[in-house]
Rosetta silent file (secondary structure, phi, psi, omega in degrees, C-alpha in Angstrom):
SEQUENCE: MKAILKREIKNFLKNPIFWAGLLIMVAGIYQILQPYLELHYFTSNAEIQNMSVSSLEDADVMEGYIPVSDEERTENGYEEIYRTMTEDMGLTTEEANEAISSIRGMNTEEACDYLEKEYRYYGAQYSLEGSKYKQGDANEVNTYIQKKMQEHPYSYYFARKYADFAGLFMAFFATILLAFLFLRDTRKDTYELLHTKPIAPWQYVLGKVGSGFLILMMALAVLTLVFGGLCLGKGLSQGFSVNLLDFLVADMVYIMPNMLMIVCVYAIAALIFKNPLPATPLLFLYIIYSNMGGTGADGRYGYQGRLLSIIVRFPGRFFDTEMPPMLVLNQTFLILASIVIVCIGIVIWNRRRVY
SCORE:     score description
SCORE:     0.000 S_00000001
   1 L     0.000  -39.957  177.440    7.405   77.541    8.272 S_00000001
   2 H   -61.337  -37.421  177.306    5.396   80.660    7.362 S_00000001
   3 H   -61.056  -39.920  175.425    8.591   82.505    6.695 S_00000001
   4 H   -62.357  -41.948  178.572    9.688   79.782    4.239 S_00000001
   5 H   -61.433  -48.896 -179.426    6.296   79.866    2.532 S_00000001
   6 H   -60.083  -46.074 -174.210    6.400   83.666    2.097 S_00000001
   7 H   -66.142  -42.709 -177.304    9.953   83.739    0.979 S_00000001
   8 H   -75.235  -36.609  176.267    9.638   81.069   -1.690 S_00000001
   9 H   -62.599  -42.795  176.608    6.333   82.316   -3.088 S_00000001
  10 H   -59.471  -39.279 -179.108    7.848   85.812   -3.427 S_00000001
  11 H   -66.329  -42.025 -177.094   10.894   84.291   -5.196 S_00000001
  12 H   -66.331  -43.659 -179.453    8.666   82.342   -7.593 S_00000001
  13 H   -64.673  -19.879  177.546    6.522   85.443   -8.365 S_00000001
  14 H   -89.821  -11.036 -174.321    9.700   87.355   -9.207 S_00000001
  15 L   -79.800  125.145  175.327   10.892   84.538  -11.480 S_00000001
  16 H   -64.960  -23.826  178.974   10.150   85.301  -15.215 S_00000001
  17 H   -64.442  -32.448  177.694    9.924   81.622  -15.885 S_00000001
  18 H   -63.051  -48.427 -175.621    6.695   81.513  -13.778 S_00000001
  19 H   -74.101  -39.326  177.662    5.001   84.207  -15.860 S_00000001
  20 H   -63.233  -43.892  178.944    6.355   83.041  -19.142 S_00000001
  21 H   -64.244  -37.991  178.746    5.166   79.472  -18.424 S_00000001
  22 H   -63.754  -41.590  176.548    1.766   80.732  -17.371 S_00000001
  23 H   -68.838  -33.905  176.502    1.262   82.581  -20.649 S_00000001
  24 H   -63.697  -43.377 -178.892    2.452   79.631  -22.662 S_00000001
  25 H   -66.157  -43.715  179.676    0.009   77.384  -20.866 S_00000001
  26 H   -63.802  -44.131 -179.712   -2.938   79.676  -21.407 S_00000001
  27 H   -65.366  -47.073 -178.405   -2.158   80.099  -25.088 S_00000001
  28 H   -61.860  -43.311  179.697   -1.428   76.394  -25.667 S_00000001
  29 H   -68.202  -36.703  178.547   -4.505   75.111  -23.802 S_00000001
  30 H   -63.841  -44.680 -179.315   -6.761   77.694  -25.497 S_00000001
  31 H   -58.389  -33.533 -177.068   -5.538   76.594  -28.962 S_00000001
  32 H   -84.020  -36.696 -175.769   -6.465   72.968  -28.193 S_00000001
  33 H   -85.399  -11.044 -178.513   -9.765   73.668  -26.375 S_00000001
  34 H   -53.161  -38.815  173.911  -10.978   76.303  -28.849 S_00000001
  35 H   -57.764  -37.465 -177.819  -12.930   73.895  -31.020 S_00000001
  36 H   -72.291  -16.587  174.303  -14.958   72.740  -28.009 S_00000001
  37 H   -82.061   -4.658  179.322  -15.964   76.364  -27.462 S_00000001
  38 H  -100.052   10.371  178.634  -17.578   76.329  -30.910 S_00000001
  39 L   -66.419  132.047  178.456  -20.179   73.758  -30.004 S_00000001
  40 L  -160.450  167.557  172.750  -23.693   74.928  -30.978 S_00000001
  41 L   -75.085  137.372 -176.729  -27.018   73.783  -32.316 S_00000001
  42 L   -87.934  146.693 -176.056  -27.055   73.622  -36.147 S_00000001
  43 L   -99.117  -17.116  179.533  -29.639   75.631  -38.129 S_00000001
  44 L  -162.324  163.083  179.796  -29.579   73.645  -41.370 S_00000001
  45 H   -68.501  -32.332 -179.967  -28.150   70.573  -43.056 S_00000001
  46 H   -64.772  -31.633  177.214  -26.070   72.794  -45.361 S_00000001
  47 H   -61.746  -35.606  179.967  -24.173   74.158  -42.361 S_00000001
  48 H   -77.608  -43.845 -175.683  -23.039   70.588  -41.543 S_00000001
  49 H   -64.611  -23.321 -178.623  -22.341   69.563  -45.139 S_00000001
  50 L   -82.721   -3.924  178.700  -20.067   72.541  -45.643 S_00000001
  51 L   -86.777  148.548  178.269  -17.833   71.340  -42.813 S_00000001
  52 L  -137.340  151.601  174.182  -14.782   69.237  -43.499 S_00000001
  53 L  -128.135  148.967  178.270  -12.288   67.351  -41.423 S_00000001
  54 L   -68.437  -29.313 -179.863   -8.764   66.205  -42.231 S_00000001
  55 L  -150.157  143.306  178.826   -9.394   62.801  -40.740 S_00000001
  56 H   -62.554  -29.710  176.298  -12.434   60.881  -39.558 S_00000001
  57 H   -63.533  -26.315 -176.895  -10.473   60.178  -36.365 S_00000001
  58 H   -96.465   -1.388 -176.139  -10.482   63.911  -35.504 S_00000001
  59 L   -68.730  138.220 -179.614  -14.167   64.336  -36.408 S_00000001
  60 L  -141.346  179.789 -174.616  -16.365   65.399  -33.457 S_00000001
  61 H   -61.917  -23.528  177.289  -19.840   66.686  -32.766 S_00000001
  62 H   -64.083  -29.070  176.073  -18.646   70.247  -33.617 S_00000001
  63 H   -93.387    5.037 -178.355  -18.338   69.066  -37.278 S_00000001
  64 L    89.143   12.784 -179.322  -21.661   67.281  -37.073 S_00000001
  65 E   -95.301  128.610 -174.962  -20.344   63.777  -36.426 S_00000001
  66 E  -127.837  159.567  179.298  -22.337   61.632  -34.114 S_00000001
  67 E   -72.885  148.703  171.816  -22.048   57.882  -33.015 S_00000001
  68 L  -103.676  156.837 -178.834  -23.960   55.248  -34.980 S_00000001
  69 L   -74.358  163.601 -178.424  -25.764   52.345  -33.469 S_00000001
  70 H   -65.319  -35.577  179.373  -24.305   48.880  -33.654 S_00000001
  71 H   -68.624  -44.681  179.397  -27.046   47.823  -36.072 S_00000001
  72 H   -63.785  -38.467  178.208  -26.482   50.780  -38.405 S_00000001
  73 H   -60.919  -41.018 -179.614  -22.739   50.127  -38.233 S_00000001
  74 H   -69.798  -36.810  179.670  -23.208   46.540  -39.268 S_00000001
  75 H   -68.673  -33.083  173.593  -25.599   47.377  -42.100 S_00000001
  76 H   -61.463  -36.704  179.250  -23.033   49.948  -43.353 S_00000001
  77 H   -68.080  -40.257  174.589  -20.541   47.129  -43.396 S_00000001
  78 H   -58.872  -44.216  178.294  -22.824   44.910  -45.365 S_00000001
  79 H   -62.596  -39.358  179.181  -23.348   47.683  -47.958 S_00000001
  80 H   -65.551  -43.546  179.981  -19.627   48.193  -48.231 S_00000001
  81 H   -64.003  -44.586  176.796  -19.000   44.463  -48.762 S_00000001
  82 H   -55.672  -46.092 -176.162  -21.845   44.341  -51.356 S_00000001
  83 H   -64.540  -40.843 -176.028  -20.411   47.293  -53.231 S_00000001
  84 H   -67.957  -40.567  178.834  -16.871   45.830  -53.285 S_00000001
  85 H   -62.641  -41.830 -177.861  -18.199   42.466  -54.519 S_00000001
  86 H   -85.470  -30.651 -176.593  -20.227   43.888  -57.397 S_00000001
  87 H   -93.565  -33.823 -175.655  -17.962   46.730  -58.424 S_00000001
  88 H  -107.665  -26.685 -177.484  -14.466   45.398  -57.801 S_00000001
  89 L  -102.932   -4.935  175.522  -14.740   41.628  -57.728 S_00000001
  90 L    74.044   17.335  177.379  -17.162   41.254  -60.637 S_00000001
  91 L   -76.814  153.223  172.517  -19.852   39.256  -58.762 S_00000001
  92 L   -75.668  159.989 -179.243  -23.497   39.449  -59.800 S_00000001
  93 H   -61.079  -30.079  177.144  -26.056   41.133  -57.621 S_00000001
  94 H   -67.527  -46.401  179.969  -27.505   37.679  -56.900 S_00000001
  95 H   -62.982  -42.176  179.027  -24.161   36.303  -55.808 S_00000001
  96 H   -64.264  -48.213  178.750  -23.414   39.381  -53.613 S_00000001
  97 H   -58.333  -39.398  179.436  -26.873   39.201  -52.044 S_00000001
  98 H   -67.063  -36.665 -178.674  -26.410   35.476  -51.341 S_00000001
  99 H   -66.840  -43.503 -178.876  -23.050   36.217  -49.630 S_00000001
 100 H   -64.083  -43.134  179.602  -24.548   38.972  -47.426 S_00000001
 101 H   -60.238  -33.629 -177.930  -27.436   36.702  -46.460 S_00000001
 102 H   -66.865  -38.256 -175.169  -24.973   33.911  -45.509 S_00000001
 103 H   -91.306   -4.891  179.466  -22.990   36.161  -43.080 S_00000001
 104 L   -67.716  134.902 -177.265  -25.953   37.832  -41.405 S_00000001
 105 L    91.454  -15.292  176.186  -26.088   36.744  -37.785 S_00000001
 106 L   -79.250  156.538  171.839  -22.398   35.772  -37.767 S_00000001
 107 L   -81.920  173.970 -175.817  -19.865   37.568  -35.624 S_00000001
 108 H   -57.517  -43.651 -177.301  -17.024   39.458  -37.296 S_00000001
 109 H   -67.381  -46.442  176.683  -14.443   36.638  -37.084 S_00000001
 110 H   -61.894  -39.090  179.891  -16.895   34.058  -38.533 S_00000001
 111 H   -70.302  -37.539  179.635  -18.015   36.336  -41.307 S_00000001
 112 H   -66.097  -43.847  175.722  -14.446   37.160  -42.297 S_00000001
 113 H   -58.206  -42.113 -177.567  -13.506   33.423  -42.355 S_00000001
 114 H   -67.783  -45.848  178.904  -16.527   32.537  -44.456 S_00000001
 115 H   -65.745  -30.490  178.256  -15.850   35.336  -47.019 S_00000001
 116 H   -75.243  -38.117 -177.110  -12.247   34.507  -47.296 S_00000001
 117 H   -75.288  -47.332 -174.927  -12.963   30.793  -47.823 S_00000001
 118 H   -88.551  -27.861 -172.742  -15.915   30.978  -50.141 S_00000001
 119 H  -127.052   -0.332 -177.146  -15.281   34.198  -52.071 S_00000001
 120 L    57.382   34.862 -178.012  -11.613   35.033  -51.485 S_00000001
 121 L   -98.903  111.480 -177.915  -12.727   38.277  -50.021 S_00000001
 122 L  -107.450  148.850  178.044  -10.078   39.712  -47.659 S_00000001
 123 L    92.362   11.823 -176.928  -10.314   42.721  -45.390 S_00000001
 124 H   -62.247  -26.542 -176.469  -13.999   42.302  -44.515 S_00000001
 125 H   -56.946  -37.290  178.796  -13.183   43.087  -40.917 S_00000001
 126 H   -66.591  -35.423 -177.885  -12.516   46.730  -41.761 S_00000001
 127 H   -73.327  -44.073 -177.464  -15.862   46.995  -43.491 S_00000001
 128 H   -71.037  -30.616  177.379  -17.836   45.218  -40.708 S_00000001
 129 H   -88.040  -25.680  170.824  -16.253   47.184  -37.856 S_00000001
 130 L    39.270 -161.109  175.995  -16.376   50.350  -39.881 S_00000001
 131 L   -94.207  143.434  175.987  -16.507   53.803  -38.316 S_00000001
 132 L   -77.847   -8.993 -170.623  -18.345   54.358  -35.108 S_00000001
 133 E  -125.821  152.571  177.686  -19.240   57.853  -36.267 S_00000001
 134 E  -145.762  157.043  174.961  -21.152   59.422  -39.134 S_00000001
 135 E   -85.607  103.017 -176.281  -21.947   62.945  -40.203 S_00000001
 136 L   -81.141 -176.617  173.263  -25.609   63.314  -39.373 S_00000001
 137 L   -90.255  174.833 -174.036  -28.146   65.864  -40.475 S_00000001
 138 H   -56.141  -45.437 -176.629  -29.025   68.968  -38.438 S_00000001
 139 H   -65.889  -39.600  179.676  -31.886   67.310  -36.663 S_00000001
 140 H   -67.309  -42.919 -178.096  -29.883   64.202  -35.679 S_00000001
 141 H   -71.763  -39.920  176.409  -26.987   66.136  -34.414 S_00000001
 142 H   -64.250  -34.948 -179.601  -29.110   68.662  -32.460 S_00000001
 143 H   -69.707  -34.384  178.110  -31.062   65.797  -30.900 S_00000001
 144 H   -67.359  -44.973  179.373  -27.777   64.119  -29.910 S_00000001
 145 H   -62.281  -43.730 -178.221  -26.452   67.351  -28.381 S_00000001
 146 H   -65.780  -38.598  177.135  -29.680   67.951  -26.478 S_00000001
 147 H   -58.735  -47.121 -174.386  -29.642   64.359  -25.138 S_00000001
 148 H   -72.249  -29.729  172.881  -26.086   64.689  -23.858 S_00000001
 149 H   -69.887  -24.878  175.876  -26.849   68.060  -22.235 S_00000001
 150 H   -76.793  -26.372  178.301  -29.727   66.530  -20.368 S_00000001
 151 H   -77.355  -42.027 -179.735  -27.321   63.917  -18.932 S_00000001
 152 L  -146.572  148.407  174.892  -24.687   66.371  -17.848 S_00000001
 153 L   -64.877  158.145  178.265  -24.107   70.145  -18.125 S_00000001
 154 H   -50.296  -42.433 -175.202  -21.849   71.592  -20.839 S_00000001
 155 H   -64.630  -29.334  177.506  -19.231   72.409  -18.131 S_00000001
 156 H   -59.050  -47.106 -175.735  -18.987   68.671  -17.170 S_00000001
 157 H   -76.084  -38.479  179.275  -17.708   67.695  -20.579 S_00000001
 158 H   -66.264  -39.326 -176.370  -15.599   70.870  -21.081 S_00000001
 159 H   -66.476  -27.195  175.980  -13.959   70.530  -17.653 S_00000001
 160 H   -71.896  -38.526  178.462  -12.723   66.956  -18.466 S_00000001
 161 H   -73.307  -30.606  177.923  -11.110   68.225  -21.689 S_00000001
 162 H   -66.938  -46.858 -179.473   -9.681   71.183  -19.714 S_00000001
 163 H   -60.934  -35.733  177.889   -8.279   68.746  -17.107 S_00000001
 164 H   -53.076  -55.605 -170.176   -6.836   66.581  -19.814 S_00000001
 165 H   -91.746  -31.293  175.931   -4.623   69.247  -21.336 S_00000001
 166 H   -65.375  -40.598  175.566   -4.233   71.508  -18.267 S_00000001
 167 H   -60.280  -38.987 -177.699   -2.853   68.466  -16.360 S_00000001
 168 H   -73.058  -41.429  175.609   -0.381   67.763  -19.153 S_00000001
 169 H   -64.194  -42.691 -178.054    0.775   71.380  -19.439 S_00000001
 170 H   -65.018  -32.860  177.942    1.002   71.758  -15.715 S_00000001
 171 H   -66.054  -43.114  174.795    3.164   68.662  -15.360 S_00000001
 172 H   -66.146  -38.694  178.891    5.762   70.082  -17.712 S_00000001
 173 H   -65.116  -46.004  178.395    5.466   73.527  -16.149 S_00000001
 174 H   -64.751  -36.706  177.483    5.998   72.137  -12.655 S_00000001
 175 H   -56.709  -41.384 -178.797    8.985   70.029  -13.824 S_00000001
 176 H   -82.724  -45.873 -176.449   10.705   73.131  -15.031 S_00000001
 177 H   -68.652  -40.493 -171.222    9.647   75.711  -12.416 S_00000001
 178 H   -77.546   -3.150  174.722   10.232   73.567   -9.304 S_00000001
 179 H   -64.166  -22.292  179.442   13.947   72.996  -10.176 S_00000001
 180 H   -84.695  -11.511 -171.569   14.350   76.483   -8.392 S_00000001
 181 L   -66.994  -42.287  178.500   12.589   75.422   -5.270 S_00000001
 182 L  -107.416   -1.752 -171.450   15.636   73.733   -3.571 S_00000001
 183 L   -58.928  -50.485 -176.170   18.364   75.071   -5.874 S_00000001
 184 L   -64.649  -42.657 -175.075   19.390   78.000   -3.678 S_00000001
 185 L   -72.877  -16.360 -179.407   19.243   76.000   -0.444 S_00000001
 186 L   -94.535    5.356  173.118   21.454   73.140   -1.734 S_00000001
 187 L   -67.668  147.056 -169.059   24.452   75.250   -2.428 S_00000001
 188 H   -53.450  -51.743 -176.393   27.219   73.975   -0.141 S_00000001
 189 H   -69.199  -35.668 -178.204   27.517   77.022    2.163 S_00000001
 190 H   -71.065  -41.045 -176.364   23.780   77.596    2.359 S_00000001
 191 H   -59.451  -48.616 -178.806   22.981   73.875    2.897 S_00000001
 192 H   -65.904  -37.814 -177.303   25.367   73.650    5.866 S_00000001
 193 H   -69.483  -38.719  176.426   24.168   76.894    7.406 S_00000001
 194 H   -56.651  -34.189 -177.636   20.572   75.838    7.168 S_00000001
 195 L   -77.076   -4.441  176.064   21.293   72.684    9.277 S_00000001
 196 L  -102.500   -4.423 -175.353   22.578   74.904   12.088 S_00000001
 197 L   -82.934  151.398 -178.944   19.461   77.060   12.273 S_00000001
 198 L   -81.457   56.993  177.392   16.881   76.465   15.058 S_00000001
 199 L  -117.883  136.008 -176.442   14.223   75.388   12.700 S_00000001
 200 L   -69.318  147.547  179.359   12.512   71.943   13.067 S_00000001
 201 H   -59.412  -38.041 -179.293   13.021   69.508   10.211 S_00000001
 202 H   -67.097  -36.089  176.928    9.313   69.104    9.701 S_00000001
 203 H   -65.512  -36.385  178.615    8.901   72.864    9.414 S_00000001
 204 H   -72.775  -44.240  179.368   11.576   73.154    6.787 S_00000001
 205 H   -65.406  -47.122  179.961   10.373   70.226    4.667 S_00000001
 206 H   -69.348  -27.135  172.922    6.711   71.061    4.909 S_00000001
 207 H   -64.712  -40.823  179.322    7.562   74.713    4.196 S_00000001
 208 H   -71.346  -48.618  178.674    9.358   73.884    1.041 S_00000001
 209 H   -60.915  -43.383 -178.497    6.854   71.330   -0.166 S_00000001
 210 H   -62.261  -45.261 -179.698    4.006   73.655    0.769 S_00000001
 211 H   -62.345  -41.979 -179.668    5.460   76.638   -1.046 S_00000001
 212 H   -62.560  -45.213 -177.644    6.068   74.601   -4.208 S_00000001
 213 H   -65.620  -37.608 -179.547    2.574   73.238   -4.107 S_00000001
 214 H   -66.536  -39.369  179.639    0.984   76.649   -3.483 S_00000001
 215 H   -68.941  -31.564  174.542    2.710   78.320   -6.335 S_00000001
 216 H   -70.255  -33.745  173.767    1.438   75.606   -8.642 S_00000001
 217 H   -65.200  -34.060  174.621   -1.992   76.062   -7.234 S_00000001
 218 H   -65.619  -41.404  175.084   -1.819   79.733   -7.999 S_00000001
 219 H   -63.023  -46.389  179.190   -0.999   78.937  -11.633 S_00000001
 220 H   -62.086  -33.377  177.539   -3.763   76.394  -11.733 S_00000001
 221 H   -64.578  -37.718  176.401   -6.230   78.881  -10.288 S_00000001
 222 H   -63.798  -42.938  176.370   -5.438   81.313  -13.097 S_00000001
 223 H   -64.475  -38.368 -178.193   -6.054   78.576  -15.715 S_00000001
 224 H   -68.682  -39.933 -179.723   -9.302   77.565  -14.062 S_00000001
 225 H   -62.109  -45.438 -176.156  -10.520   81.173  -13.931 S_00000001
 226 H   -62.426  -57.593 -169.985   -9.616   81.734  -17.632 S_00000001
 227 H   -84.498  -24.003  169.489  -11.239   78.534  -19.048 S_00000001
 228 H   -64.320  -41.957  177.894  -14.032   78.398  -16.481 S_00000001
 229 H   -65.866  -38.904  175.030  -14.965   81.892  -17.623 S_00000001
 230 H   -61.940  -41.341  179.315  -14.801   80.905  -21.306 S_00000001
 231 H   -66.626  -47.102  179.257  -16.982   77.925  -20.616 S_00000001
 232 H   -58.933  -44.767  176.354  -19.483   80.068  -18.722 S_00000001
 233 H   -56.911  -48.744  178.188  -19.538   82.602  -21.543 S_00000001
 234 H   -66.487  -36.681  178.708  -20.186   79.977  -24.151 S_00000001
 235 H   -65.646  -41.631  177.384  -22.853   78.338  -22.090 S_00000001
 236 H   -62.120  -40.516 -174.221  -24.758   81.568  -21.509 S_00000001
 237 H   -76.105  -24.929  178.765  -24.592   82.477  -25.184 S_00000001
 238 H  -106.169   -1.459 -178.919  -25.932   79.051  -26.398 S_00000001
 239 L    77.560   23.664  176.853  -28.300   78.261  -23.568 S_00000001
 240 L   -85.548  150.772  176.666  -26.245   75.367  -22.253 S_00000001
 241 L   -75.454  133.536  179.015  -26.262   74.480  -18.594 S_00000001
 242 L  -131.890  129.831  169.126  -22.964   75.369  -16.755 S_00000001
 243 L  -122.275  107.628 -175.786  -21.891   74.457  -13.289 S_00000001
 244 L   -65.241  -13.835  173.550  -18.462   75.893  -12.376 S_00000001
 245 H   -58.098  -28.741  178.853  -18.159   73.381   -9.587 S_00000001
 246 H   -62.018  -33.823  174.874  -17.208   70.910  -12.391 S_00000001
 247 H   -71.495  -33.114  178.183  -13.921   72.793  -12.770 S_00000001
 248 H   -68.243  -43.606  177.078  -13.217   72.663   -9.092 S_00000001
 249 H   -62.250  -43.527  179.868  -13.845   68.901   -9.012 S_00000001
 250 H   -61.387  -38.009  178.057  -11.589   68.464  -12.102 S_00000001
 251 H   -65.172  -46.290 -172.576   -8.782   70.401  -10.347 S_00000001
 252 H   -71.512  -33.178 -176.057   -9.079   68.543   -7.097 S_00000001
 253 H   -94.061  -42.211 -170.120   -9.401   65.042   -8.551 S_00000001
 254 H   -97.149  -20.570 -169.649   -7.501   65.068  -11.839 S_00000001
 255 H  -126.377  -42.812 -176.254   -4.719   67.590  -11.307 S_00000001
 256 H   -60.590  -48.183  175.481   -3.908   68.526   -7.633 S_00000001
 257 H   -56.129  -34.774  179.145   -2.728   65.055   -6.488 S_00000001
 258 H   -65.565  -44.113  178.917   -0.398   64.944   -9.509 S_00000001
 259 H   -63.317  -36.883  179.192    1.117   68.329   -8.691 S_00000001
 260 H   -63.446  -44.973 -177.964    1.673   67.248   -5.083 S_00000001
 261 H   -63.707  -41.977  176.654    3.526   64.156   -6.210 S_00000001
 262 H   -58.590  -45.271  178.170    5.808   66.230   -8.527 S_00000001
 263 H   -60.150  -40.482 -179.538    6.682   68.550   -5.645 S_00000001
 264 H   -67.131  -36.533  177.967    7.529   65.601   -3.468 S_00000001
 265 H   -64.023  -40.165  177.516    9.718   63.996   -6.083 S_00000001
 266 H   -67.224  -41.166 -176.232   11.774   67.252   -6.241 S_00000001
 267 H   -64.518  -49.772 -177.470   11.876   67.405   -2.440 S_00000001
 268 H   -68.732  -31.117  172.165   13.197   63.846   -1.924 S_00000001
 269 H   -62.095  -48.976 -177.892   15.729   64.245   -4.778 S_00000001
 270 H   -60.528  -43.801 -177.844   16.998   67.476   -3.269 S_00000001
 271 H   -72.375  -31.734 -178.429   17.327   65.902    0.202 S_00000001
 272 H   -79.878  -53.228 -174.630   18.970   62.658   -0.967 S_00000001
 273 H   -93.149   -1.896 -178.043   21.381   64.107   -3.540 S_00000001
 274 L    59.159   27.486 -178.527   21.759   67.605   -1.974 S_00000001
 275 L  -164.238  129.308 -177.019   20.697   68.884   -5.396 S_00000001
 276 L   -83.411  -13.759 -174.830   17.247   68.989   -6.946 S_00000001
 277 L   -63.729  -26.126  175.537   18.386   68.741  -10.620 S_00000001
 278 L   -61.766  -25.491 -179.431   18.567   64.937  -10.721 S_00000001
 279 H   -72.094  -17.040 -176.082   14.761   65.006  -10.345 S_00000001
 280 H   -66.318  -57.424  176.136   14.325   66.967  -13.627 S_00000001
 281 H   -62.630  -34.807  178.105   15.117   64.133  -16.118 S_00000001
 282 H   -58.620  -43.065 -177.995   13.489   61.670  -13.752 S_00000001
 283 H   -68.520  -40.082  173.828   10.215   63.647  -13.920 S_00000001
 284 H   -54.805  -46.588  177.285   10.358   63.901  -17.648 S_00000001
 285 H   -62.509  -38.856  178.523   10.560   60.125  -17.864 S_00000001
 286 H   -60.571  -42.017  178.563    7.754   59.921  -15.250 S_00000001
 287 H   -66.124  -39.951  179.231    5.514   62.118  -17.500 S_00000001
 288 H   -67.641  -38.539  169.504    6.242   59.865  -20.486 S_00000001
 289 H   -53.777  -48.490 -174.010    5.413   56.816  -18.387 S_00000001
 290 H   -70.595  -21.166 -175.663    2.209   58.365  -17.246 S_00000001
 291 H  -100.232   -0.303 -178.864    1.207   59.349  -20.778 S_00000001
 292 L   -71.656  148.443  177.755    1.905   55.979  -22.425 S_00000001
 293 L   -86.259 -174.202 -178.902   -0.937   54.000  -23.938 S_00000001
 294 E  -171.623  167.482  176.853   -1.725   50.330  -23.415 S_00000001
 295 E   -89.454  120.802 -177.435   -4.019   47.511  -24.503 S_00000001
 296 L   -88.326 -176.660 -175.583   -7.267   47.382  -22.591 S_00000001
 297 L   -64.072  -22.917  179.705   -9.587   44.438  -21.795 S_00000001
 298 L   -85.064    0.372 -179.451  -11.341   44.953  -25.124 S_00000001
 299 L    84.637    0.166 -176.206   -8.070   44.433  -27.010 S_00000001
 300 L   -95.609  144.004  177.634   -7.934   48.034  -28.285 S_00000001
 301 E   -85.860  138.060  172.193   -4.846   50.196  -27.835 S_00000001
 302 E   174.109 -173.977 -178.814   -5.236   53.523  -26.186 S_00000001
 303 L   -66.042  125.375 -176.369   -4.784   55.483  -23.001 S_00000001
 304 L  -119.483  -16.169 -176.272   -5.493   53.233  -20.048 S_00000001
 305 L    86.664  140.870 -179.799   -3.922   55.023  -17.077 S_00000001
 306 L  -127.688  157.295 -176.480   -0.991   53.581  -15.100 S_00000001
 307 L   -62.103  132.820  179.038   -0.190   52.923  -11.408 S_00000001
 308 L    59.056   30.012  176.806    1.012   56.198   -9.756 S_00000001
 309 L   -67.869  137.415 -177.924    0.496   58.090  -12.991 S_00000001
 310 L  -101.669   14.853  177.319    0.903   61.913  -12.634 S_00000001
 311 L  -137.063  131.561  173.234   -1.238   62.696  -15.764 S_00000001
 312 L  -111.085  116.636 -177.312   -4.926   61.962  -16.220 S_00000001
 313 L  -105.613  149.474  175.961   -5.988   61.937  -19.849 S_00000001
 314 L  -131.880   73.481 -172.985   -9.455   62.047  -21.459 S_00000001
 315 L   -79.407    1.122 -178.406   -8.698   61.315  -25.140 S_00000001
 316 L   -73.860  175.770  176.166  -12.198   60.430  -26.258 S_00000001
 317 L   -65.965  167.218 -166.400  -14.489   62.735  -28.309 S_00000001
 318 L   -55.969  -42.181 -179.363  -16.105   65.613  -26.452 S_00000001
 319 L   -91.270   -1.518 -172.416  -19.208   63.785  -25.240 S_00000001
 320 L  -114.222   15.526 -179.623  -17.559   60.349  -25.049 S_00000001
 321 L   -68.308  144.720  177.877  -14.794   60.844  -22.500 S_00000001
 322 L  -135.824  147.525  179.948  -14.415   58.209  -19.765 S_00000001
 323 L   -70.220  137.463  179.599  -12.396   58.105  -16.601 S_00000001
 324 L   -61.197  150.580  178.653   -9.374   55.781  -16.810 S_00000001
 325 L   -55.847  142.815  176.704   -9.759   52.540  -14.812 S_00000001
 326 L    63.456   22.027 -177.959   -8.877   52.799  -11.095 S_00000001
 327 H   -54.577  -50.217 -178.065   -8.554   56.593  -11.284 S_00000001
 328 H   -61.054  -42.476  178.644   -9.786   57.319   -7.838 S_00000001
 329 H   -62.416  -44.551  175.595   -7.573   54.613   -6.392 S_00000001
 330 H   -60.243  -42.530  176.164   -4.590   55.903   -8.187 S_00000001
 331 H   -64.675  -36.692  177.183   -5.085   59.485   -7.076 S_00000001
 332 H   -63.541  -41.009  176.398   -5.413   58.244   -3.521 S_00000001
 333 H   -60.998  -36.113  178.174   -2.187   56.362   -3.860 S_00000001
 334 H   -61.089  -47.722  178.945   -0.503   59.545   -5.085 S_00000001
 335 H   -60.325  -51.477  178.832   -1.579   61.390   -1.929 S_00000001
 336 H   -59.730  -41.462  174.780   -0.459   58.633    0.315 S_00000001
 337 H   -61.294  -36.787  178.400    2.841   58.230   -1.503 S_00000001
 338 H   -67.343  -41.044  179.539    3.407   61.960   -1.146 S_00000001
 339 H   -63.320  -40.779  178.206    2.872   61.866    2.557 S_00000001
 340 H   -61.719  -44.484 -178.168    5.373   58.975    2.876 S_00000001
 341 H   -63.557  -38.576  177.282    7.972   60.870    0.843 S_00000001
 342 H   -63.243  -44.651  176.241    7.506   63.948    3.051 S_00000001
 343 H   -58.475  -42.452  178.263    8.045   61.809    6.117 S_00000001
 344 H   -65.932  -37.881  179.415   11.172   60.292    4.672 S_00000001
 345 H   -63.639  -37.633  178.456   12.380   63.720    3.690 S_00000001
 346 H   -65.099  -41.638  178.643   12.010   64.935    7.277 S_00000001
 347 H   -61.707  -43.965 -178.323   13.979   62.012    8.616 S_00000001
 348 H   -63.233  -45.679 -175.442   16.849   62.652    6.056 S_00000001
 349 H   -64.016  -39.022 -177.642   16.928   66.364    6.891 S_00000001
 350 H   -69.503  -35.568  178.879   17.015   65.662   10.648 S_00000001
 351 H   -64.384  -29.645 -175.756   19.869   63.127   10.299 S_00000001
 352 L   -95.074    0.114  178.323   22.052   65.664    8.518 S_00000001
 353 L   -70.071  143.041  177.228   21.436   68.413   11.001 S_00000001
 354 L  -102.007  121.007 -178.834   24.365   69.929   12.913 S_00000001
 355 L   -95.336    0.000    0.000   23.712   70.697   16.577 S_00000001
């Protein structure tokens, strides 16, 4: 098994696709994570006011946007309704004030029904639900950053964003790179010759799966060192607390089980079809399935996580990321499923052996 591990790792390290893919991942992930490396305390209100975003959906704390309270959000909605009634609908200030007084205390659905029935005001839901974020002043934003840094170190938040995009890039990288893992061995003459060699089925299968997993871990280690180092440098320059163990946890929980599953999918495809290539389109579909959104319990559409998903996403704003539901259970299932697949692969290899 050691000979298989050494041979395959050497082959991968000689493969230009490995190095090209590694460079593409570093560049691509850096481009996405670079805004989060610009987080800092603001020195003046003007610094925030001079910032602009293309869309409020993309606004984050780096541009001075912070969450608003439910009360403030509701009051902003009332102000928007009042402004629309007086400026666009031609109501007097007394009539607009009376309408606002009537809907105070109502939930969004009741308020919308009342305004539609009494004033033919449509679209109040958008005003009442409004934006959850606003561009605060320097003191508000700095206070918010300081509060979040007291809850968790800077590396905790950054590591989640790193795991989000590193896991996505690594999934595509693994899908392309691992096509070479069994390709040479499944050639007809080589495949038949391997089955006559005095090597135990478990040694062969574990050797191939282990080598594929190890080469992916080498690439992941490079990514972790690069972005862990950038996070540490940013933390030291801004006085943010940094714990590099956050990156190790992110790798172990959010990425490693997914990579193991991808290796095992290639292994079982190669052993069943005597060719690893059928696994490539299957894995691309698997990635799409894992990255699809869904409607949560709150009725909102977004990333929810799926059973046996091989990608873990953290699509929220920098300080507002949340683990998908049943994440730990899903990652445990991935590991158990991988073990089962390896066992099935050993049985298949043993049955096709020539004595």
